[in-house]
N, C-alpha and C positions, 0 to 999 in steps of 0.2 A: 567101478569108476572108469574103466577103460571104455565101456560101451557109451557112457555119457560124453566123453571127449570125442568119440567117433560121431555121435549125433550133432555135436557142435560144429564139427568140420563139414558135415553134410549141410547144415543150415547156412554156413558161410557161402557155400556153393550155390545157394538159391537166391542170389542177389536180386534177380528180377522180381521174384515173389515178395521179397522183403521190401523192395522199393514200392511195389504196388500197394502193399499193406500200409506202408508209411503214408502214401498219398491219400489213401482212403481214410485212414484215421485222422489225418490232418483236415481233410474235408469235413469229417463228422464233428470236429472239435470247434463247433460254433453253436451258441445257445439255440438259435432258431432252427438250425439243421438238426440238432438233437431233438427238438420238439417235433419236427417233421418225421424223423425216424421213429419216435415214440408213437406218433399217429399211425404210421404205416405198419409197424410190426411185421407180421408175416402175411399181411393182406395186400391186395391191390386196391388203391384208393385214387379217386379222381382229384384233379387239381382243386376243383371247387370245394370238395369235402375237406381237403387239407387246409384250404384257406379258412373255411368255417371253423375247423377245429383249432387252428393255431391262432387265428384272430389278427391277421395282418393283411396287407393288400395283396391282390393276386400278382401284381408285377414283382413285388418283393419275394413272394413264395416262388414264383417262376425263376427268378435269378438264382435262388438257393437250390432249387431242384436241378437247374442246369449244371451247377457246380458238382452236385452229387452224382449226376449222370456222367459228366465229363471224367470224373475220377473213378468211374466204374462201380460206384456204390449202388446206383439205381438203374433200372431199365424202365423204358416208357412204351406204352401201347396207345395208339390212337384209335378211337371208335367213334365214328360220326364226327361230332364237334367237341368231343371230350377227350382229354388225355388222362391216362391212368398210369400211376407209378407203382413200382414194387421193388423190393430189394433184389438185386440181380444175382447174388451168389450165396450159396448155402452157408459158407463159412462166415460171411458178413452177417447173414441172418442170425446165426448163433450168437455172434458178438452183440448184435443189436438187441436180441432177446435178453441177454445178460444186462445190457445197459438199461433197457426198459425196466427191468426188475430193480436194479440198483438205484438208478437216477430218476426214473419216472414213477416209481411206486406201482407198477403194473406187474402182477404175477406172471410167471412163465406160462406159455400156452394160451394167452388171451390176445 
């Protein structure tokens, strides 16, 4: 029991990480953004492929991708005239993997 309370106090001292996690989770808590994350999984995907998979306009997708990038959920890479997105953090990738399995019906590892 004593060890558990010590862990809790360590957690309280990590306010910056907790704030970052809260911002990321809040950014992910939108139906279209969840679809985008389900499409991405652990892959790097072009904006056009995301648009094709999700089925909405490129401008709408771009707005949501910008929010996810701003909150630290996604990283972007530009190659020629295409932009590719991927999940930027292994911890977030693990969370998204679980969300894909639970909410998107996609088994882990795919």
